[in-house]
FIVOFI-179184 format. One record per residue (C-alpha): chain; x, y, z; residue number from 1. Coordinates in nm, 3 decimals. Layout:
BEGIN
<node><kette>A</kette><x>X</x><y>Y</y><z>Z</z><nr>NUM</nr></node>
...
! end
This chain:
BEGIN
<node><kette>A</kette><x>0.007</x><y>-0.007</y><z>0.009</z><nr>1</nr></node>
<node><kette>A</kette><x>0.236</x><y>0.269</y><z>-0.130</z><nr>2</nr></node>
<node><kette>A</kette><x>-0.060</x><y>0.483</y><z>-0.238</z><nr>3</nr></node>
<node><kette>A</kette><x>-0.160</x><y>0.603</y><z>0.137</z><nr>4</nr></node>
<node><kette>A</kette><x>0.188</x><y>0.775</y><z>0.203</z><nr>5</nr></node>
<node><kette>A</kette><x>0.188</x><y>0.933</y><z>-0.148</z><nr>6</nr></node>
<node><kette>A</kette><x>-0.190</x><y>1.063</y><z>-0.095</z><nr>7</nr></node>
<node><kette>A</kette><x>-0.104</x><y>1.191</y><z>0.263</z><nr>8</nr></node>
<node><kette>A</kette><x>0.190</x><y>1.371</y><z>0.098</z><nr>9</nr></node>
<node><kette>A</kette><x>-0.062</x><y>1.500</y><z>-0.187</z><nr>10</nr></node>
<node><kette>A</kette><x>-0.307</x><y>1.629</y><z>0.061</z><nr>11</nr></node>
<node><kette>A</kette><x>-0.057</x><y>1.796</y><z>0.296</z><nr>12</nr></node>
<node><kette>A</kette><x>0.095</x><y>1.980</y><z>-0.005</z><nr>13</nr></node>
<node><kette>A</kette><x>-0.249</x><y>2.087</y><z>-0.125</z><nr>14</nr></node>
<node><kette>A</kette><x>-0.335</x><y>2.204</y><z>0.211</z><nr>15</nr></node>
<node><kette>A</kette><x>-0.023</x><y>2.406</y><z>0.259</z><nr>16</nr></node>
<node><kette>A</kette><x>-0.057</x><y>2.554</y><z>-0.095</z><nr>17</nr></node>
<node><kette>A</kette><x>-0.421</x><y>2.655</y><z>-0.019</z><nr>18</nr></node>
<node><kette>A</kette><x>-0.317</x><y>2.803</y><z>0.308</z><nr>19</nr></node>
<node><kette>A</kette><x>-0.041</x><y>2.985</y><z>0.130</z><nr>20</nr></node>
<node><kette>A</kette><x>-0.270</x><y>3.123</y><z>-0.120</z><nr>21</nr></node>
<node><kette>A</kette><x>-0.475</x><y>3.303</y><z>0.126</z><nr>22</nr></node>
<node><kette>A</kette><x>-0.150</x><y>3.461</y><z>0.272</z><nr>23</nr></node>
<node><kette>A</kette><x>-0.063</x><y>3.568</y><z>-0.091</z><nr>24</nr></node>
<node><kette>A</kette><x>-0.383</x><y>3.744</y><z>-0.142</z><nr>25</nr></node>
<node><kette>A</kette><x>-0.359</x><y>3.914</y><z>0.211</z><nr>26</nr></node>
<node><kette>A</kette><x>-0.044</x><y>4.046</y><z>0.120</z><nr>27</nr></node>
<node><kette>A</kette><x>-0.145</x><y>4.168</y><z>-0.227</z><nr>28</nr></node>
<node><kette>A</kette><x>-0.456</x><y>4.324</y><z>-0.047</z><nr>29</nr></node>
<node><kette>A</kette><x>-0.201</x><y>4.523</y><z>0.188</z><nr>30</nr></node>
<node><kette>A</kette><x>0.047</x><y>4.599</y><z>-0.066</z><nr>31</nr></node>
<node><kette>A</kette><x>-0.237</x><y>4.760</y><z>-0.285</z><nr>32</nr></node>
<node><kette>A</kette><x>-0.354</x><y>4.986</y><z>-0.005</z><nr>33</nr></node>
<node><kette>A</kette><x>-0.027</x><y>5.069</y><z>0.106</z><nr>34</nr></node>
<node><kette>A</kette><x>0.058</x><y>5.140</y><z>-0.258</z><nr>35</nr></node>
<node><kette>A</kette><x>-0.255</x><y>5.399</y><z>-0.260</z><nr>36</nr></node>
<node><kette>A</kette><x>-0.179</x><y>5.570</y><z>0.068</z><nr>37</nr></node>
<node><kette>A</kette><x>0.199</x><y>5.624</y><z>-0.016</z><nr>38</nr></node>
<node><kette>A</kette><x>0.159</x><y>5.781</y><z>-0.354</z><nr>39</nr></node>
<node><kette>A</kette><x>0.212</x><y>6.146</y><z>-0.272</z><nr>40</nr></node>
<node><kette>A</kette><x>0.074</x><y>6.381</y><z>-0.038</z><nr>41</nr></node>
<node><kette>A</kette><x>-0.283</x><y>6.397</y><z>0.110</z><nr>42</nr></node>
<node><kette>A</kette><x>-0.494</x><y>6.658</y><z>0.253</z><nr>43</nr></node>
<node><kette>A</kette><x>-0.823</x><y>6.649</y><z>0.472</z><nr>44</nr></node>
<node><kette>A</kette><x>-1.115</x><y>6.741</y><z>0.258</z><nr>45</nr></node>
<node><kette>A</kette><x>-1.366</x><y>6.645</y><z>0.518</z><nr>46</nr></node>
<node><kette>A</kette><x>-1.338</x><y>6.567</y><z>0.888</z><nr>47</nr></node>
<node><kette>A</kette><x>-1.673</x><y>6.552</y><z>1.082</z><nr>48</nr></node>
<node><kette>A</kette><x>-1.713</x><y>6.458</y><z>1.460</z><nr>49</nr></node>
<node><kette>A</kette><x>-2.044</x><y>6.456</y><z>1.636</z><nr>50</nr></node>
<node><kette>A</kette><x>-2.204</x><y>6.673</y><z>1.368</z><nr>51</nr></node>
<node><kette>A</kette><x>-1.920</x><y>6.920</y><z>1.389</z><nr>52</nr></node>
<node><kette>A</kette><x>-1.694</x><y>6.991</y><z>1.075</z><nr>53</nr></node>
<node><kette>A</kette><x>-1.345</x><y>7.034</y><z>1.136</z><nr>54</nr></node>
<node><kette>A</kette><x>-1.179</x><y>7.019</y><z>0.795</z><nr>55</nr></node>
<node><kette>A</kette><x>-1.095</x><y>7.396</y><z>0.823</z><nr>56</nr></node>
<node><kette>A</kette><x>-0.854</x><y>7.297</y><z>1.148</z><nr>57</nr></node>
<node><kette>A</kette><x>-0.656</x><y>7.097</y><z>0.879</z><nr>58</nr></node>
<node><kette>A</kette><x>-0.598</x><y>7.378</y><z>0.650</z><nr>59</nr></node>
<node><kette>A</kette><x>-0.236</x><y>7.406</y><z>0.542</z><nr>60</nr></node>
<node><kette>A</kette><x>-0.165</x><y>7.061</y><z>0.656</z><nr>61</nr></node>
<node><kette>A</kette><x>-0.050</x><y>6.795</y><z>0.409</z><nr>62</nr></node>
<node><kette>A</kette><x>0.021</x><y>6.424</y><z>0.503</z><nr>63</nr></node>
<node><kette>A</kette><x>0.290</x><y>6.189</y><z>0.355</z><nr>64</nr></node>
<node><kette>A</kette><x>0.260</x><y>5.839</y><z>0.420</z><nr>65</nr></node>
<node><kette>A</kette><x>0.570</x><y>5.651</y><z>0.391</z><nr>66</nr></node>
<node><kette>A</kette><x>0.646</x><y>5.291</y><z>0.331</z><nr>67</nr></node>
<node><kette>A</kette><x>0.816</x><y>5.256</y><z>0.642</z><nr>68</nr></node>
<node><kette>A</kette><x>0.513</x><y>5.281</y><z>0.835</z><nr>69</nr></node>
<node><kette>A</kette><x>0.550</x><y>5.662</y><z>0.941</z><nr>70</nr></node>
<node><kette>A</kette><x>0.323</x><y>5.953</y><z>0.831</z><nr>71</nr></node>
<node><kette>A</kette><x>0.455</x><y>6.314</y><z>0.816</z><nr>72</nr></node>
<node><kette>A</kette><x>0.238</x><y>6.594</y><z>0.883</z><nr>73</nr></node>
<node><kette>A</kette><x>0.344</x><y>6.930</y><z>0.702</z><nr>74</nr></node>
<node><kette>A</kette><x>0.232</x><y>7.269</y><z>0.803</z><nr>75</nr></node>
<node><kette>A</kette><x>0.448</x><y>7.538</y><z>0.656</z><nr>76</nr></node>
<node><kette>A</kette><x>0.819</x><y>7.450</y><z>0.755</z><nr>77</nr></node>
<node><kette>A</kette><x>0.703</x><y>7.225</y><z>1.054</z><nr>78</nr></node>
<node><kette>A</kette><x>0.671</x><y>6.856</y><z>1.056</z><nr>79</nr></node>
<node><kette>A</kette><x>0.524</x><y>6.625</y><z>1.259</z><nr>80</nr></node>
<node><kette>A</kette><x>0.589</x><y>6.253</y><z>1.241</z><nr>81</nr></node>
<node><kette>A</kette><x>0.340</x><y>5.963</y><z>1.342</z><nr>82</nr></node>
<node><kette>A</kette><x>0.279</x><y>5.614</y><z>1.256</z><nr>83</nr></node>
<node><kette>A</kette><x>0.035</x><y>5.431</y><z>1.060</z><nr>84</nr></node>
<node><kette>A</kette><x>-0.051</x><y>5.050</y><z>1.035</z><nr>85</nr></node>
<node><kette>A</kette><x>-0.232</x><y>4.896</y><z>0.718</z><nr>86</nr></node>
<node><kette>A</kette><x>-0.488</x><y>4.587</y><z>0.795</z><nr>87</nr></node>
<node><kette>A</kette><x>-0.613</x><y>4.562</y><z>0.457</z><nr>88</nr></node>
<node><kette>A</kette><x>-0.794</x><y>4.222</y><z>0.523</z><nr>89</nr></node>
<node><kette>A</kette><x>-1.016</x><y>4.428</y><z>0.772</z><nr>90</nr></node>
<node><kette>A</kette><x>-0.991</x><y>4.748</y><z>0.559</z><nr>91</nr></node>
<node><kette>A</kette><x>-0.845</x><y>4.949</y><z>0.851</z><nr>92</nr></node>
<node><kette>A</kette><x>-0.561</x><y>5.204</y><z>0.914</z><nr>93</nr></node>
<node><kette>A</kette><x>-0.435</x><y>5.290</y><z>1.249</z><nr>94</nr></node>
<node><kette>A</kette><x>-0.273</x><y>5.610</y><z>1.273</z><nr>95</nr></node>
<node><kette>A</kette><x>-0.088</x><y>5.752</y><z>1.594</z><nr>96</nr></node>
<node><kette>A</kette><x>0.086</x><y>6.088</y><z>1.647</z><nr>97</nr></node>
<node><kette>A</kette><x>0.283</x><y>6.135</y><z>1.968</z><nr>98</nr></node>
<node><kette>A</kette><x>0.159</x><y>6.292</y><z>2.272</z><nr>99</nr></node>
<node><kette>A</kette><x>0.256</x><y>6.678</y><z>2.227</z><nr>100</nr></node>
<node><kette>A</kette><x>0.148</x><y>6.690</y><z>1.866</z><nr>101</nr></node>
<node><kette>A</kette><x>-0.119</x><y>6.946</y><z>1.781</z><nr>102</nr></node>
<node><kette>A</kette><x>-0.446</x><y>6.879</y><z>1.909</z><nr>103</nr></node>
<node><kette>A</kette><x>-0.578</x><y>6.857</y><z>1.548</z><nr>104</nr></node>
<node><kette>A</kette><x>-0.325</x><y>6.575</y><z>1.477</z><nr>105</nr></node>
<node><kette>A</kette><x>-0.422</x><y>6.388</y><z>1.813</z><nr>106</nr></node>
<node><kette>A</kette><x>-0.775</x><y>6.384</y><z>1.694</z><nr>107</nr></node>
<node><kette>A</kette><x>-0.638</x><y>6.154</y><z>1.423</z><nr>108</nr></node>
<node><kette>A</kette><x>-0.522</x><y>5.892</y><z>1.657</z><nr>109</nr></node>
<node><kette>A</kette><x>-0.755</x><y>5.613</y><z>1.565</z><nr>110</nr></node>
<node><kette>A</kette><x>-0.833</x><y>5.282</y><z>1.402</z><nr>111</nr></node>
<node><kette>A</kette><x>-0.997</x><y>5.380</y><z>1.101</z><nr>112</nr></node>
<node><kette>A</kette><x>-1.242</x><y>5.146</y><z>0.894</z><nr>113</nr></node>
<node><kette>A</kette><x>-1.180</x><y>5.229</y><z>0.517</z><nr>114</nr></node>
<node><kette>A</kette><x>-1.506</x><y>5.272</y><z>0.355</z><nr>115</nr></node>
<node><kette>A</kette><x>-1.398</x><y>5.373</y><z>0.038</z><nr>116</nr></node>
<node><kette>A</kette><x>-1.072</x><y>5.389</y><z>-0.148</z><nr>117</nr></node>
<node><kette>A</kette><x>-0.922</x><y>5.506</y><z>-0.474</z><nr>118</nr></node>
<node><kette>A</kette><x>-0.593</x><y>5.634</y><z>-0.604</z><nr>119</nr></node>
<node><kette>A</kette><x>-0.716</x><y>5.989</y><z>-0.502</z><nr>120</nr></node>
<node><kette>A</kette><x>-0.934</x><y>5.955</y><z>-0.210</z><nr>121</nr></node>
<node><kette>A</kette><x>-0.976</x><y>5.745</y><z>0.107</z><nr>122</nr></node>
<node><kette>A</kette><x>-1.302</x><y>5.779</y><z>0.340</z><nr>123</nr></node>
<node><kette>A</kette><x>-1.303</x><y>5.625</y><z>0.678</z><nr>124</nr></node>
<node><kette>A</kette><x>-1.511</x><y>5.598</y><z>0.995</z><nr>125</nr></node>
<node><kette>A</kette><x>-1.363</x><y>5.505</y><z>1.325</z><nr>126</nr></node>
<node><kette>A</kette><x>-1.384</x><y>5.135</y><z>1.433</z><nr>127</nr></node>
<node><kette>A</kette><x>-1.481</x><y>5.252</y><z>1.782</z><nr>128</nr></node>
<node><kette>A</kette><x>-1.866</x><y>5.257</y><z>1.766</z><nr>129</nr></node>
<node><kette>A</kette><x>-1.878</x><y>5.514</y><z>2.033</z><nr>130</nr></node>
<node><kette>A</kette><x>-1.705</x><y>5.779</y><z>1.832</z><nr>131</nr></node>
<node><kette>A</kette><x>-1.924</x><y>5.920</y><z>1.551</z><nr>132</nr></node>
<node><kette>A</kette><x>-1.688</x><y>6.051</y><z>1.302</z><nr>133</nr></node>
<node><kette>A</kette><x>-1.616</x><y>6.061</y><z>0.924</z><nr>134</nr></node>
<node><kette>A</kette><x>-1.266</x><y>6.131</y><z>0.768</z><nr>135</nr></node>
<node><kette>A</kette><x>-1.201</x><y>6.210</y><z>0.397</z><nr>136</nr></node>
<node><kette>A</kette><x>-0.864</x><y>6.266</y><z>0.260</z><nr>137</nr></node>
<node><kette>A</kette><x>-0.744</x><y>6.320</y><z>-0.106</z><nr>138</nr></node>
<node><kette>A</kette><x>-0.437</x><y>6.353</y><z>-0.277</z><nr>139</nr></node>
<node><kette>A</kette><x>-0.310</x><y>6.701</y><z>-0.333</z><nr>140</nr></node>
! end
């Protein structure tokens, strides 16, 4: 009965291959979202929280997301660096600016669920159901 070891070997290879395919798809989704977000500078087009519009508070700010996982917030000659993490499988981006950053930047500290994404536009809402907010950024 030499077919049993061969069958087990083939089944094991198939399971490993199928499991690997999911990881490849996840990696491709993450890369696609990172490619979008790291393509140039972004501005906040709309930021609403609890029915109040805060987009004007971000006037003059430009954001540059880097493949290294850092995000630079430029305003004039000033630069504040934070971090971001992409979770493409769950369509989420987590952003963090350090304590002591401008209050408008700290307002962005959140895990955001991406509701719409294109090469030039990203819309998101907080994953925290207790926070009623909406964020839309677009390329400059």
